[in-house]
C-alpha positions in Angstrom: 11.0 2.1 -58.3 8.0 -0.2 -57.9 9.2 -1.0 -54.4 10.7 2.3 -53.4 7.7 4.4 -54.3 5.3 2.8 -51.9 8.0 2.7 -49.2 8.6 6.4 -49.6 4.9 7.1 -49.5 4.5 5.0 -46.3 7.4 6.8 -44.7 6.0 10.2 -45.7 2.7 9.2 -44.3 4.3 8.1 -41.1 6.2 11.4 -40.8 2.9 13.3 -41.2 1.3 11.0 -38.6 4.0 11.5 -36.1 4.0 15.3 -36.7 0.3 15.4 -36.1 0.6 13.2 -33.1 3.3 15.3 -31.5 0.9 18.3 -31.9 -1.8 16.1 -30.2 0.6 15.4 -27.3 1.3 19.1 -26.8 -2.4 19.9 -26.9 -3.1 17.1 -24.4 -0.4 18.4 -22.1 -1.8 21.9 -22.3 -5.2 20.5 -21.4 -3.9 18.7 -18.4 -2.2 21.8 -17.0 -5.5 23.6 -16.9 -7.7 20.7 -15.9 -8.4 22.0 -12.4 -10.0 25.1 -13.7 -12.8 23.0 -15.2 -13.9 21.5 -11.9 -17.6 22.1 -11.2 -18.4 22.6 -14.9 -19.3 19.0 -15.5 -22.8 17.6 -15.5 -24.8 18.0 -12.3 -26.0 14.4 -12.5 -23.9 11.2 -12.5 -22.9 9.4 -15.7 -21.3 6.0 -16.3 -17.6 6.3 -17.0 -15.5 3.7 -18.9 -11.8 3.0 -19.4 -11.1 2.1 -23.0 -8.0 0.0 -23.6 -6.5 0.0 -27.1 -4.5 -2.9 -28.6 -1.4 -0.8 -28.9 1.3 -1.2 -26.2 1.8 1.4 -23.6 5.0 3.4 -23.5 6.2 1.3 -20.6 5.8 -2.0 -22.5 6.3 -1.0 -26.2 9.3 -3.0 -27.6 9.0 -1.8 -31.2 7.0 -3.1 -34.1 5.5 0.1 -35.6 7.6 1.2 -38.5 9.8 4.2 -37.8 9.0 4.2 -34.1 11.8 2.6 -31.9 11.1 0.8 -28.7 10.3 2.8 -25.5 10.1 0.1 -22.8 12.8 0.0 -20.2 15.5 -2.5 -21.0 15.2 -5.9 -19.4 18.1 -7.4 -17.5 20.1 -10.2 -19.1 18.2 -13.4 -18.3 21.5 -15.1 -17.6 22.1 -12.5 -14.9 18.7 -12.2 -13.4 17.3 -15.6 -14.0 14.1 -14.1 -15.1 13.1 -17.2 -17.0 12.6 -15.5 -20.3 14.5 -13.5 -22.9 14.2 -9.9 -21.9 14.0 -7.7 -25.0 16.1 -4.7 -25.1 14.8 -1.2 -26.0 15.8 1.6 -28.2 18.6 3.6 -26.6 16.9 6.8 -27.5 14.1 6.1 -25.0 16.3 5.3 -22.0 18.0 7.3 -19.3 21.7 7.0 -19.2 22.8 4.0 -17.2 25.2 4.2 -14.3 26.9 1.7 -12.0 25.2 0.3 -9.0 26.4 1.6 -5.6 26.9 -1.4 -3.4 25.9 0.0 0.0 23.5 -1.3 2.6 21.5 0.5 5.2 21.8 -2.6 7.4 25.6 -2.2 7.7 28.5 -0.4 6.1 29.6 -3.3 3.9 28.8 -4.5 0.5 26.7 -7.6 -0.1 26.0 -8.0 -3.8 28.0 -8.4 -7.1 28.6 -5.4 -9.2 25.7 -5.0 -11.6 24.9 -2.2 -14.1 22.1 0.0 -13.2 19.3 -0.7 -15.7 18.0 2.4 -17.3 14.4 3.6 -16.8 12.0 5.0 -19.4 13.1 8.5 -20.4 10.0 10.6 -20.9 11.9 13.3 -22.6 13.5 11.1 -25.3 12.6 11.5 -28.9 11.4 7.9 -29.1 9.0 8.3 -26.2 7.6 11.6 -27.5 7.1 10.1 -31.0 5.4 7.0 -29.7 3.2 9.1 -27.4 2.2 11.1 -30.4 1.4 8.0 -32.2 -0.9 6.8 -29.4 -2.6 10.2 -29.3 -3.4 9.8 -33.0 -4.7 6.3 -32.5 -6.9 7.4 -29.7 -8.2 10.3 -31.7 -9.1 7.9 -34.6 -10.9 5.6 -32.3 -12.9 8.4 -30.7 -13.9 9.7 -34.2 -15.0 6.2 -35.3 -17.2 5.9 -32.2 -18.5 9.5 -32.3 -16.8 10.4 -28.9 -16.2 14.1 -28.5 -12.6 14.6 -27.6 -13.6 17.3 -25.2 -15.6 14.7 -23.2 -12.5 12.6 -22.6 -11.5 12.6 -18.9 -8.1 11.1 -19.1 -5.7 9.9 -21.8 -3.3 7.2 -20.9 -0.1 6.5 -22.8 2.6 5.4 -20.3 0.9 2.6 -18.3 -2.0 2.1 -20.7 -2.8 3.0 -24.3 -6.4 4.0 -23.8 -8.6 6.8 -22.5 -11.4 7.3 -20.0 -14.7 8.9 -20.9 -18.4 9.0 -20.1 -20.0 7.0 -22.9 -23.5 6.7 -24.2 -24.9 3.1 -24.9 -24.3 3.6 -28.6 -20.7 4.8 -28.1 -20.0 1.9 -25.7 -21.3 -0.6 -28.2 -19.2 0.8 -31.1 -16.1 0.8 -28.9 -16.6 -2.7 -27.8 -16.7 -3.8 -31.4 -13.9 -1.6 -32.6 -10.9 -3.6 -34.0 -8.4 -1.3 -32.3 -10.0 -1.7 -28.9 -9.0 -4.7 -26.7 -11.4 -4.1 -23.8 -13.8 -1.6 -22.3 -14.1 -1.6 -18.5 -16.7 0.2 -16.4 -15.2 2.6 -13.9 -16.5 2.8 -10.3 -16.2 4.9 -7.2 -14.0 3.3 -4.5 -13.1 4.1 -1.0 -9.5 4.8 -0.2 -7.8 3.1 2.8 -9.7 3.2 6.1 -6.5 4.0 8.1 -7.8 6.6 10.5 -5.3 9.3 11.5 -7.7 10.6 14.1 -8.0 11.2 17.8 -9.5 7.8 18.4 -9.3 4.2 17.4 -12.8 4.4 16.1 -12.0 1.8 13.4 -11.8 -0.8 16.2 -15.4 -0.8 16.9 -16.8 -0.8 13.4 -15.4 -1.6 10.0 -16.5 1.7 8.4 -16.2 2.4 4.7 -17.5 6.0 5.2 -16.1 9.4 5.9 -12.6 9.8 7.2 -12.8 13.6 7.3 -11.1 15.2 10.3 -8.5 12.5 10.6 -4.8 12.4 9.8 -2.4 9.5 9.4 0.3 9.3 12.0 3.1 7.0 12.7 4.7 6.7 16.0 6.6 4.0 17.8 8.4 1.7 15.4 9.4 -1.1 17.8 7.6 -3.5 15.6 9.5 -2.4 12.5 12.3 -4.9 12.7 15.7 -3.7 11.6 15.0 0.1 12.0 15.2 0.2 15.7 17.6 3.0 16.6 18.4 3.9 13.0 18.0 7.2 11.3 15.1 5.7 9.3 13.2 5.3 12.6 9.9 7.2 12.5 9.7 7.8 16.2 12.3 8.0 18.9 11.2 8.0 22.5 13.0 10.3 24.8 14.5 7.5 26.8 16.0 6.0 23.7 17.5 9.1 22.2 21.0 8.9 23.8 21.4 5.3 22.7 20.2 6.2 19.2 22.6 9.0 18.8 25.5 6.8 19.8 24.4 4.2 17.3 24.0 6.9 14.6 27.6 8.1 15.2 28.8 4.5 14.8 26.9 4.1 11.6 28.3 7.3 10.2 31.8 6.1 11.0 31.0 2.8 9.1 29.6 4.8 6.2 26.0 3.7 6.5 24.3 6.7 5.0 21.3 5.1 3.2 18.3 7.2 4.1 16.6 7.5 0.7 18.8 10.0 -1.1 17.9 10.4 -4.7 14.7 8.3 -4.4 11.3 9.6 -5.1 8.4 8.1 -3.2 4.9 8.7 -4.6 1.7 8.6 -2.6 -1.7 8.1 -4.2 -4.2 9.3 -1.6 -5.8 12.5 -0.3 -3.0 15.0 -1.0 -0.7 16.6 1.6 -0.5 19.4 4.1 2.7 21.0 2.8 3.4 23.4 5.8 4.0 20.5 8.1 7.7 20.4 9.1 7.9 16.8 8.0 7.8 18.1 4.5 10.3 21.0 4.9 13.7 20.8 3.3 15.1 23.3 5.9 15.4 20.8 8.8 17.5 18.3 6.9 21.3 18.3 7.3 23.2 18.0 5.2 20.8 19.7 2.8 18.9 17.6 0.3 20.2 17.4 -3.2 18.1 18.5 -6.2 15.6 15.9 -7.5 17.2 13.2 -9.7 17.6 14.0 -13.4 15.0 11.4 -14.2 12.4 13.4 -12.4 9.9 15.0 -14.8 7.0 15.8 -12.4 5.6 19.1 -11.2 3.6 20.8 -8.5 0.3 22.2 -9.6 -0.1 25.6 -7.8 -3.4 27.0 -6.9 -4.5 29.9 -4.6 -4.5 27.6 -1.5 -1.5 25.6 -2.6 1.2 28.1 -3.9 4.2 27.1 -5.8 6.3 27.8 -2.7 4.6 24.9 -1.0 7.0 22.6 -2.9 10.7 22.4 -2.2 13.5 19.8 -2.5 11.6 17.5 -0.1 8.1 17.8 -1.7 8.8 17.9 -5.4 5.5 16.9 -6.9 1.8 17.6 -6.1 -1.0 16.9 -8.5 -4.8 16.4 -8.4 -7.1 14.0 -10.3 -10.9 14.5 -10.0 -12.3 14.3 -13.5 -13.7 10.7 -13.2 -15.1 11.3 -9.7 -16.8 14.5 -10.8 -18.4 12.7 -13.8 -19.4 9.6 -11.8 -21.1 11.3 -8.8 -22.2 14.6 -10.5 -21.4 18.1 -9.4 -24.5 18.2 -7.1 -23.2 15.2 -5.1 -19.6 16.4 -4.9 -19.0 17.9 -1.5 -16.1 20.4 -1.5 -17.0 21.9 1.8 -13.9 21.9 3.9 -11.9 20.6 1.0 -9.7 22.2 -1.7 -9.5 21.6 -5.4 -5.8 21.4 -5.1 -3.2 18.9 -3.7 -4.0 20.2 -0.2 -5.1 17.4 2.2 -8.4 17.8 4.0 -8.7 14.4 5.6 -5.1 13.8 6.8 -4.6 10.4 5.4 -2.3 11.5 2.6 -0.3 13.7 4.9 0.2 10.9 7.4 1.2 8.3 4.8 3.7 10.7 3.2 5.3 11.6 6.4 5.5 8.0 7.6 7.2 6.8 4.4 9.5 9.7 3.7 9.0 12.6 6.1 12.0 14.6 7.2 14.0 13.3 10.2 13.9 14.5 13.9 10.9 16.7 13.6 10.1 18.0 17.1 6.6 17.5 18.5 4.8 18.8 21.5 3.7 16.5 24.3 0.3 14.8 23.7 -1.8 15.0 27.0 1.4 15.2 29.1 3.2 12.3 27.3 6.2 12.9 25.1 6.0 11.2 21.8 9.6 12.2 20.9 10.5 13.2 17.3 9.0 12.2 14.0 10.9 10.8 11.1 10.0 9.0 7.9 11.5 5.6 7.2 13.4 7.1 4.3 13.8 10.7 5.6 16.1 11.9 2.8 13.9 10.7 0.0 11.9 13.1 -2.1 8.0 13.1 -2.0 5.4 13.4 -4.7 1.7 13.2 -3.9 -1.2 12.5 -6.2 -4.6 13.5 -4.8 -7.4 11.3 -6.0 -9.9 11.1 -3.1 -12.8 13.4 -2.6 -16.0 13.7 -0.6 -19.4 12.7 -1.8 -22.6 13.8 -0.1 -24.1 10.3 -0.5 -21.0 8.1 -0.5 -19.0 9.8 2.3 -15.4 10.9 2.3 -12.2 9.5 0.9 -13.9 8.4 -2.3 -12.1 8.1 -5.6 -12.9 7.0 -9.2 -10.9 4.1 -10.6 -10.1 6.0 -13.7 -8.6 8.8 -11.6 -6.5 6.3 -9.7 -5.3 4.9 -13.0 -4.5 8.4 -14.1 -2.5 9.1 -10.9 -0.5 5.8 -11.5 0.1 7.0 -15.1 1.3 10.4 -13.9 3.5 9.0 -11.2 5.2 6.6 -13.6 5.7 9.3 -16.2 7.0 11.7 -13.5 9.7 9.2 -12.4 8.8 8.0 -8.9 10.8 5.0 -7.7 8.3 3.7 -5.2 4.5 4.3 -5.4 2.2 3.7 -2.5 -1.4 3.1 -3.7 -3.7 3.5 -0.7 -6.9 2.1 -2.2 -8.5 -0.2 0.3 -10.4 -2.2 -2.3 -9.7 -2.8 -5.9 -12.8 -3.7 -7.9 -10.9 -5.2 -10.8 -12.2 -8.7 -11.5 -9.4 -9.8 -13.8 -5.6 -9.3 -13.9 -6.1 -7.5 -17.2 -7.9 -4.7 -15.4 -4.7 -4.2 -13.4 -2.4 -3.6 -16.4 -1.7 0.0 -15.3 0.1 -1.5 -12.3 1.8 -4.1 -14.5 3.2 -1.4 -16.8 4.3 0.7 -13.8 6.2 -2.4 -12.6 7.8 -2.7 -16.1 8.8 1.0 -15.9 10.9 0.1 -12.7 8.4 1.5 -10.2 8.0 -0.6 -7.0 4.3 -0.5 -6.3 3.1 -1.0 -2.7 -0.5 -1.8 -2.0 -2.6 -1.8 1.2 -4.1 -5.2 2.0 -7.4 -3.5 3.0 -9.0 -2.9 6.4 -11.9 -5.2 6.1 -10.6 -7.9 8.3 -10.7 -11.7 7.6 -13.7 -13.3 5.8 -16.8 -13.8 7.8 -20.2 -15.2 7.1 -22.0 -12.2 8.6 -20.1 -9.7 6.6 -19.6 -11.2 3.1 -18.6 -7.8 1.7 -15.7 -7.5 4.1 -13.7 -10.5 3.2 -10.8 -10.6 0.7 -7.5 -8.9 0.5 -7.7 -5.7 -1.6 -5.0 -6.3 -4.1 -4.3 -9.8 -5.3 -2.5 -8.9 -8.5 1.2 -9.9 -8.6 2.5 -6.6 -9.9 3.1 -5.0 -6.5 3.7 -5.7 -2.9 0.5 -6.2 -0.8 1.0 -5.3 2.9 -1.1 -6.4 5.9 -1.0 -4.8 9.4 0.4 -6.1 12.6 0.7 -4.9 16.2 3.8 -3.6 18.0 5.3 -4.3 21.4 4.3 -0.8 22.7 1.6 -0.7 25.4 -0.2 2.3 26.9 -1.6 1.6 30.3 -4.3 3.5 32.2 -5.6 2.4 35.6 -9.1 2.4 36.8 -9.4 2.3 40.6 -12.8 1.2 41.9 -14.4 2.7 45.0 -13.6 -0.5 46.9 -9.8 -0.1 46.2 -9.5 -2.6 43.4 -7.1 -1.5 40.7 -7.8 -2.5 37.1 -5.2 -2.2 34.4 -6.6 -0.9 31.1 -5.4 0.6 27.9 -5.8 4.2 27.3 -4.4 7.6 26.2 -7.3 10.0 26.4 -7.6 13.7 26.8 -9.2 16.0 29.3 -9.0 15.7 33.1 -11.0 13.7 35.6 -11.6 14.2 39.3 -11.1 11.2 41.6 -13.9 8.9 42.6 -16.4 10.1 40.1 -19.7 8.2 39.8 -19.7 5.5 37.1 -22.8 4.2 35.3 -23.4 1.6 32.5 -24.9 3.1 29.4 -27.6 0.4 29.7 -28.7 1.9 33.0 -29.2 5.4 31.6 -31.2 4.7 28.4 -32.9 7.1 26.2 -33.1 4.1 23.8 -33.0 0.8 25.6 -31.6 -1.2 22.7 -28.8 1.3 21.8 -27.8 2.6 25.2 -25.4 -0.2 26.2 -23.3 0.7 23.1 -23.6 4.5 23.7 -25.0 5.0 20.2 -25.7 8.6 19.2 -29.0 9.7 20.8 -29.2 6.6 23.1 -28.3 8.0 26.5 -30.4 10.1 28.9 -29.3 13.1 30.9 -28.6 10.9 33.9 -25.0 10.4 32.8 -24.1 14.1 33.5 -20.9 14.2 35.5 -20.4 10.5 35.4 -18.0 8.1 33.7 -20.1 6.0 31.3 -19.4 2.3 30.5 -20.0 1.4 26.9 -19.8 -2.0 25.2 -17.7 -1.9 22.0 -18.3 -3.6 18.7 -21.2 -1.8 17.2 -20.4 1.9 17.4 -17.4 4.0 16.4 -15.5 5.2 19.5 -15.6 8.8 18.2 -19.4 8.5 18.1 -19.5 7.0 21.6 -17.5 9.9 22.9 -19.6 12.4 21.1 -22.8 11.0 22.7 -21.2 11.1 26.2 -20.1 14.6 25.6 -23.5 15.7 24.4 -25.0 14.4 27.6 -22.2 16.0 29.7 -20.6 12.8 30.8 -17.1 12.8 32.4 -15.4 9.9 30.7 -15.8 6.6 28.8 -14.8 3.1 29.8 -14.9 0.8 26.8 -15.5 -2.9 27.3 -14.2 -5.5 24.7 -13.6 -9.2 24.5 -10.1 -10.4 25.5 -8.6 -10.6 22.0 -4.9 -10.5 21.2 -5.6 -7.8 18.6 -6.7 -5.3 21.3 -3.9 -5.8 23.7 -1.8 -3.1 22.1 -4.6 -0.7 21.3 -5.0 2.8 22.7 -8.5 4.1 23.3 -7.8 7.6 22.2 -9.9 10.7 22.1 -8.8 14.3 22.8 -12.0 15.3 24.4 -12.6 12.9 27.2 -10.6 10.3 29.2 -11.1 6.9 27.5 -9.9 3.6 28.8 -10.3 0.1 27.4 -10.9 -2.9 29.7 -10.6 -6.5 28.5 -11.3 -10.0 29.9 -11.2 -10.3 33.7 -10.9 -6.5 34.2 -14.1 -6.1 32.3 -15.9 -8.7 34.4 -14.6 -7.2 37.6 -15.9 -3.8 36.7 -19.3 -5.1 35.7 -19.6 -7.1 38.9 -18.6 -4.0 41.0 -21.2 -1.8 39.3 -23.9 -4.4 39.5 -23.3 -5.0 43.3 -22.6 -1.5 44.5 -25.2 1.1 45.4 -23.1 4.1 44.4 -20.2 2.9 42.4 -17.3 5.2 41.8 -14.0 5.1 39.8 -10.8 7.0 39.4 -9.0 7.0 36.1 -5.3 7.5 36.6 -2.5 8.9 34.3 -0.9 6.7 31.8 2.3 4.6 31.8 4.0 3.0 28.8 5.8 -0.2 28.2 7.6 -1.8 25.3 7.8 -5.3 26.6 4.7 -6.7 25.0 4.8 -9.7 22.6 4.7 -8.6 19.0 3.8 -8.8 16.3 0.3 -10.2 16.1 -2.2 -9.7 13.4 -4.4 -6.6 13.5 -8.0 -7.6 13.5 -9.0 -5.4 10.6 -6.2 -6.4 8.3 -7.8 -8.1 5.3 -6.8 -11.6 4.4 -7.0 -14.3 1.8 -7.8 -16.7 0.3 -10.5 -15.5 -2.0 -13.7 -17.1 -0.7 -16.3 -15.6 -3.1 -16.2 -17.2 -6.5 -17.4 -14.0 -8.1 -14.1 -12.4 -7.1 -11.9 -15.0 -8.8 -10.1 -13.3 -11.6 -10.2 -16.2 -14.1 -12.1 -19.5 -13.7 -9.2 -21.5 -15.2 -6.6 -20.1 -12.9 -7.9 -19.1 -9.4 -6.6 -16.1 -7.6 -5.6 -18.4 -4.7 -2.6 -19.6 -6.8 -1.2 -16.1 -6.0 -0.6 -15.8 -2.2 -1.7 -12.5 -0.8 -0.9 -10.5 1.3 2.8 -10.7 0.6 3.9 -9.6 4.1 2.9 -7.6 7.2 4.3 -4.5 8.9 3.4 -2.4 12.0 0.0 -0.8 11.6 -1.6 0.0 15.0 -1.7 3.2 17.1 1.2 5.0 15.6 1.8 8.7 15.5 2.8 10.9 12.6 2.2 14.1 10.6 -1.2 15.7 10.5 -2.8 18.7 8.8 -2.6 21.9 10.9 -6.4 22.1 11.2 -6.5 18.6 12.8 -3.7 19.5 15.1 -5.2 22.7 16.4 -8.8 21.5 16.6 -8.3 18.0 18.0 -4.8 17.3 19.1 -3.7 20.6 20.7 -0.2 19.7 19.9 2.4 20.0 17.1 0.4 18.6 14.3 0.6 14.9 15.1 -2.2 12.4 15.2 -2.5 8.6 15.6 -3.4 6.1 13.0 -4.0 2.4 12.5 -4.6 0.1 9.6 -3.0 -1.4 6.6 -2.3 2.0 5.1 0.1 2.6 8.1 1.8 -0.7 7.4 2.1 -0.1 3.7 3.5 3.4 4.2 6.4 2.0 6.3 7.0 -0.7 3.8 7.1 1.9 1.0 9.8 3.7 2.9 11.8 0.5 3.3 11.5 -0.2 -0.4 13.0 3.2 -1.1 16.0 2.4 1.1 16.4 -1.0 -0.6 16.3 0.7 -4.0 18.8 3.4 -3.1 21.1 0.7 -1.6 20.8 -1.5 -4.6 20.1 0.6 -7.6 20.5 -2.3 -10.1 17.7 -4.3 -8.5 14.4 -4.5 -10.3 11.0 -4.1 -8.5 10.6 -7.9 -8.7 13.9 -8.4 -6.9 13.1 -5.8 -4.3 9.7 -7.5 -3.6 11.4 -10.9 -3.4 14.0 -9.7 -1.0 11.5 -8.2 1.3 9.4 -11.4 1.3 12.1 -14.0 1.8 13.7 -12.1 4.6 10.5 -11.5 6.5 10.1 -13.0 10.0 7.5 -15.6 10.9 8.1 -15.5 14.6 7.4 -12.9 17.4 9.9 -11.0 19.5 9.4 -13.7 22.1 10.4 -16.5 19.7 6.9 -17.9 19.2 4.7 -18.0 16.1 2.9 -14.8 15.1 -0.7 -14.9 16.3 -3.9 -13.8 14.7 -6.3 -11.4 16.4 -7.9 -14.3 18.3 -4.7 -15.8 19.7 -4.4 -18.7 17.2 -1.3 -19.1 14.9 -1.6 -16.7 11.9 -1.6 -18.4 8.6 0.2 -17.1 5.4 -3.2 -16.0 4.1 -3.1 -13.4 6.9 0.6 -12.5 7.2 2.0 -13.6 3.9 5.7 -14.4 4.2 5.8 -12.8 7.6 6.8 -9.5 9.2 9.1 -7.2 7.2 12.7 -7.2 8.4 14.5 -4.0 7.4 17.8 -5.3 8.8 17.9 -8.4 6.6 16.3 -7.2 3.4 19.5 -5.7 1.8 21.3 -9.0 2.0 18.7 -11.7 1.0 21.2 -14.1 -0.5 18.9 -15.3 -3.3 16.0 -13.6 -5.0 13.2 -14.7 -7.2 13.3 -12.3 -10.2 10.6 -12.0 -12.9 11.0 -10.4 -16.3 8.2 -8.8 -18.4 8.1 -12.0 -20.4 7.3 -14.0 -17.3 4.4 -11.7 -16.6 3.1 -11.9 -20.1 3.3 -15.7 -20.0 1.5 -15.6 -16.6 -1.3 -13.5 -18.3 -1.4 -16.0 -21.1 -2.1 -18.7 -18.6 -5.1 -16.8 -17.4 -6.5 -15.8 -20.8 -4.4 -16.6 -23.9 -6.6 -14.5 -26.2 -6.4 -11.4 -24.1 -2.7 -11.9 -23.5 -2.0 -12.2 -27.2 -3.7 -8.8 -27.7 -1.6 -7.0 -25.2 1.8 -8.7 -25.6 4.7 -7.2 -27.4 4.6 -7.8 -31.2 7.7 -10.0 -31.3 7.1 -12.1 -28.2 6.0 -15.7 -28.6 3.9 -16.5 -25.6 4.5 -19.7 -23.5 1.5 -19.8 -21.1 2.2 -20.8 -17.5 -0.1 -21.6 -14.5 -0.4 -18.8 -11.9 1.6 -20.9 -9.4 4.5 -21.0 -11.8 4.9 -17.3 -11.9 8.4 -16.8 -10.4 7.5 -15.5 -7.0 8.9 -16.0 -3.5 5.8 -17.7 -2.2 4.2 -20.9 -3.5 0.4 -21.4 -3.5 -1.5 -24.2 -5.2 -5.3 -24.3 -4.8 -7.6 -27.1 -5.7 -4.7 -29.5 -6.1 -5.8 -32.9 -7.5 -2.9 -35.2 -7.8 0.7 -34.2 -8.0 1.9 -30.9 -9.4 5.4 -29.6 -10.3 6.1 -26.0 -9.4 9.0 -24.3 -11.2 11.2 -21.6 -9.7 14.4 -19.8 -10.5 16.7 -17.9 -8.2 19.6 -15.4 -8.6 22.5 -15.1 -6.3 22.7 -11.5 -5.0 25.7 -12.2 -2.9 29.2 -11.3 -3.8 30.7 -14.8 -3.6 30.0 -18.2 -4.9 27.7 -20.1 -2.6 26.3 -23.5 -1.9 22.6 -23.7 -0.9 20.7 -26.6 0.5 17.0 -27.0 0.8 15.3 -27.3 4.2 11.6 -28.3 3.8 8.8 -28.1 6.3 6.1 -30.1 4.5 2.4 -29.0 4.8 0.4 -31.6 6.7 -0.6 -34.5 4.5 1.5 -33.3 1.5 4.8 -34.8 0.3 7.3 -32.2 -0.9 10.2 -33.0 -3.2 12.8 -30.4 -4.3 15.1 -31.0 -7.2 17.9 -30.3 -7.0 18.0 -30.2 -3.2 21.4 -28.6 -3.2 23.2 -26.4 -5.7 26.3 -24.2 -6.2 25.7 -20.8 -7.6 28.1 -18.1 -8.8 27.7 -14.4 -8.0 24.9 -13.0 -10.1 24.3 -16.6 -11.3 20.9 -18.2 -11.8 19.7 -21.7 -10.9 16.3 -23.3 -11.7 14.7 -25.9 -9.5 11.3 -27.7 -9.1 9.1 -28.4 -6.2 6.8 -31.4 -6.6 3.7 -31.4 -4.3 1.9 -34.7 -3.8 -1.1 -34.9 -1.5 -1.1 -37.8 0.9 -4.4 -36.8 2.5 -7.4 -34.7 1.3 -8.4 -31.4 2.8 -10.9 -28.7 1.8 -8.7 -26.3 3.8 -5.3 -25.0 2.9 -2.3 -26.5 4.7 1.0 -24.7 5.1 4.7 -25.4 5.0 7.9 -23.8 3.9 11.0 -24.2 1.7 14.1 -22.5 3.0 17.4 -22.3 1.0 20.3 -22.1 3.4 24.0 -21.5 2.6 25.4 -22.0 6.1 26.7 -18.5 6.2 23.7 -16.6 7.5 21.4 -16.6 4.5 18.0 -18.3 4.9 15.8 -17.7 1.9 12.4 -18.7 3.0 9.3 -19.4 0.9 5.9 -20.1 2.2 4.1 -23.2 0.7 0.3 -23.1 0.8 -1.6 -26.1 -0.7 -5.3 -27.0 -0.9 -5.2 -30.8 -1.5 -8.6 -31.8 -2.9 -7.8 -35.2 -4.3 -5.1 -37.9 -4.1 -3.0 -38.9 -7.1 -4.8 -41.4 -9.4 
């Protein structure tokens, strides 16, 4: 009795705790459902907001340890099967969805590539185990709030699935108490951040200025997918030009006969951005044949209806739509929150979310009207039969501009998407202010919950001394796939015929009409403001440009502002002059209101000489022609790159960010058409709700669609395996067989293009993958900060810290190398037969590379470990690059980039 009595008391207390906690969960859910009605009732002034992390594990990572509460984390694959490099702990069966068997299909062909593997279950949000543990977390949060005198009604978000904390506006006293609380592991200050700068608008205004401001009036569009290797002519193609339709239909019939039907069925793609325009036909379930099935049984999400976003806006295509604004409202204050032209609902006012959703998973074969006389064919998402769920987090601030979000709202959206049951999550934040990997744990836990997270690399361009704030890749954490942007082979030509008969070939696709032989004048020759007129800045031109084509120098003013200035002075057109950069070769000066043409290099010089030497210069701007014969891909100028060059941005001094190579890969991201809100279509496009977009958001949306196809085709694959397959099969050469170039014509480095250009054709049959278990990631975190890792790890896990370069990833990066280093890797055979692989090494300049073993046999689903020893033979402050490729002689080439910064020779 002396033992049983206390035990019974503890169990009774636990039962009361859980009962109380479940009530807390129900109350919290009720509060969430009515959250939108509280908008505008917050403080008029701004307040600092904090994200409070508790020591307790989140639902996605809880493996047990609390008496009476079984594990909730998704089961880890058998390490002998996945080669994850660590014992993956199982989870309580009550918290898991019922497993099924993997379907061995491939959207690249009709055959099977991999061994039969059991589909690993995901977290079941409706299980008794999950509900009990969420109640427990709610109780813990309530106790911590009480101890720190935090009013529960002031809490903005409560996290339980991807974090175990809460977000709230805190006073200095509350902040100090929480920082010292034994149940709190960390308190991070939230901040307002801009979403991606992809511009679904009527111009490529991003070309002339890296602008972090307002994106209102734009909409993301995706058009020609020639650069998207492996999807040419397939049903997953976003855009089909008229001249290609017959060929595509024939290929589709052949694929149907072969049984290649992988188009995203049963997958849910989530998009964290600006919402959606639900009436666009890309999001209708009526145009899809055969009809879409109901959402998968694992889907637990919902649409949040409002007056302007009725419940009928959702269907079997658009199955989720939610809003998150509480952090933004608190951080900027109600006085600064600009809801003019926006809706407190999932409805999209800027167009970015609409475009991204349509590009990733919009319905197939959506007809569009001609744009200025040119057919753009039909729209289709990369995964046209996947379901969509959108999470609106971006809003407009009177002082900060548009497309601004709070980091706590973004975290809440990731929480909701993971709990709802998305398979792929596109996070379109163009800069992540997190300074440590521990501030990115919501992405880590989403990864553990079997969500493949896709990030935008950011639209800040490569590092530069004159723009230190525009330098590094936006997402350098290893918990998702970071995607940069590249050009495509499509070209749009517009001719400029001079008065002397010389014909100049430019780039352009502008609106309006222009009479032949109109006068042309340089902006500098018609100044209202001498310094600003050459660039056609707002207010800089005089009335002398009326009826004339105006020549403007690019680089300092957004194109949309140039056009507005010329329109204001009643000009007839715009000729934009730029340097002769590879990045601009594929671009389309594009504005619906005036003819706009881009001239580069010698054409630019010829025009300037003609104007300067002619008394009454005249030009004729002709209609467009298109060509798909250009060399591609090349890096888009604005695509953000590594390595991290600012020490203040390094996550941990002991383990630099540059031991994780980012971006991971690149995808098409320039001048593509796609879905747009109706208001944008009517006011600016005068067509069937399409608009053009460029940037890393475009590239990431296409990649997210491919990830959905991969996950449907291989349902037993983990997110780490999906990411590995997409990286190792990426192409490092152009369509002409040469190296991929950067925006200036030099060979692009892995810090710009990662592993290379995504190849949808090869990704489903990668041969080998580099898997990583949750234990691998915990050990990685322990290598960054052992103390913090010990506070967030599962109770029964013994940490074995590893260097960042030893995290089992496809790429290898070692910064600040002094002497030799041994890099460890492990691969799994995803093929259906036993194979022999041999290493082919291209050593970085001045670095000796030794691979052990250099050849191995591997069984289907088998795992092999190997080491790569890097020994510098010469010293360099700069990174040098090479590769390791495993080849089986049967078509599999598993390529890994090697990046090394050899600072010192071995002693």
